C-alpha positions, 0 to 999 in steps of 0.5 A: 604844531599849531596847524594840523589837518584838523585846522584845514578841515574845520577852518580853525586857527588852533587844533583845539575842540571844546567838549560838548558838555551837557548843561555846560556847553552853551552859546557863550562858551562855544562862541568864546572858544571859536573866537579864541581860535578853537572850535566851540561846541553847543551841547544839544543833550536832551534839549528840544530842537527849539532850544538848540536852534536858539543856541545856534542863533545866539552863537552866530551873534557872538562869532563869525567863526566856525562852531559845532553842535554835539548831538546825543543820538539817544536823545528823543529829540535827536531826529529834530536836532539833526534837521535843525543843524542842516537848516541853520547851516551849522558847519560841524556836528559831533555825535555821541551815544549812538551811530549817526549813520541814519543822518549822515547822508543829509549832513554830508549833502549839507556840507557839514563835517561829521565827527563822532566820539568813539571809545573803541577801535571797532567803533572808529572803523565803523564811523570811517566806513559811515563817512565820518570826516574825523573821530574823537578818541575819548579815553576814560580819564574824561569827565561824564560818560566814559569807556574802558580804555585810557587815552594813552592806549586808545588814541594810537590804536585808533590812529593806526586803524583809520585814515581819517584824522583822530582827535584825542580826548580825556586827560588833556588840560595843558600843553603837555597833554597836547604834545603827548596827544600829538605824539600818540598820533592825534591831529587835535585835542578835545578839551572839556573840564579845563573849559568849565573853569574858563571866565566865559563858562556860565556854570555856577561859581560853586561848580568851578570852585569844586574843580579848583579845589580838587586833588588828583584822586578826587574823581570817581566813577559810578554806574559801572554795574549798570553798564553806564559808567560816569566820572564826576567829582566825589560828593555826598551824592556819589558816595551814596550812589556807590554805597547802594551800587556796592549793596546790589541795588537795582539800576532804577533805584540808582538812577533815581539818585541822579535824575536832574543831578547835573542841572543841580550842579551846573545851574543851582550850584548844589555841590553836595547832591548835584553831579559834578562831572569832571575829568581826572585832570581837575586836580591840575586846574589852579585858576580860572582863565579866559578861553583865549588864555587857555588855548594860547597857553596850551599852544605855547607850552606844547611848542616849547616842549616839542622844540626842547624834545628835539 
């Protein structure tokens, strides 16, 4: 239960990977997750390569355990960041928003393990052919940019379709979610929202409080009309976005509402007009815990459940 193929592949103690959340996944959180036995991730997002290099070096000062960098391939800085992870000898790269094929050769030659995030079986197969070491199958229960399939339906189909390890993401907050993911065929889980409400996460306290106050129906998806659905907690901004979206407003007008909105929430604590990205499991989170407590609690609960199940 606690040791899987992903642990051997990545050199980690527990099969738990922290999600690469923009503005959230920085060196403090990444190092804390890695020190707790999981795989911490730095989110490159749209940041310039100098920022990413600095975050990598700060992470190395805080941990001697493996960690990774998430690269958003649509970023204008993706090419430069792709080189930085090689130069800084980052052991793991996760990718999103695009095909990493362009960079696969240089990463593999550098010994980097490459794990793309996918939302369909077809993309999982493509990533395997491109040389990916594993894939994250992310269901629409997750926070941030989402696909259409749920974790429950996506993970087993991806696991059946590829021979590389599959990591389940979306809707996983505790040992019950971990155990379910393993039963669906996943070798590990990727966790995002639960780590936002960790003691080591440096997001604004008001952002954490909104997650702690959330109920089961408090997340909403905006942007479906433009083909870029995003899940976040309901607030004044999301309600205005949905009002304009339902009225048929142009994509550019809708996007003007969200420019800089994630930073507003994460850094400034603007819970009214910032984008409070969070998954559907927000309603399950009742208290702030350390990364070690989150991971070890997840493992203990999953192990207990699995033993009882048999």
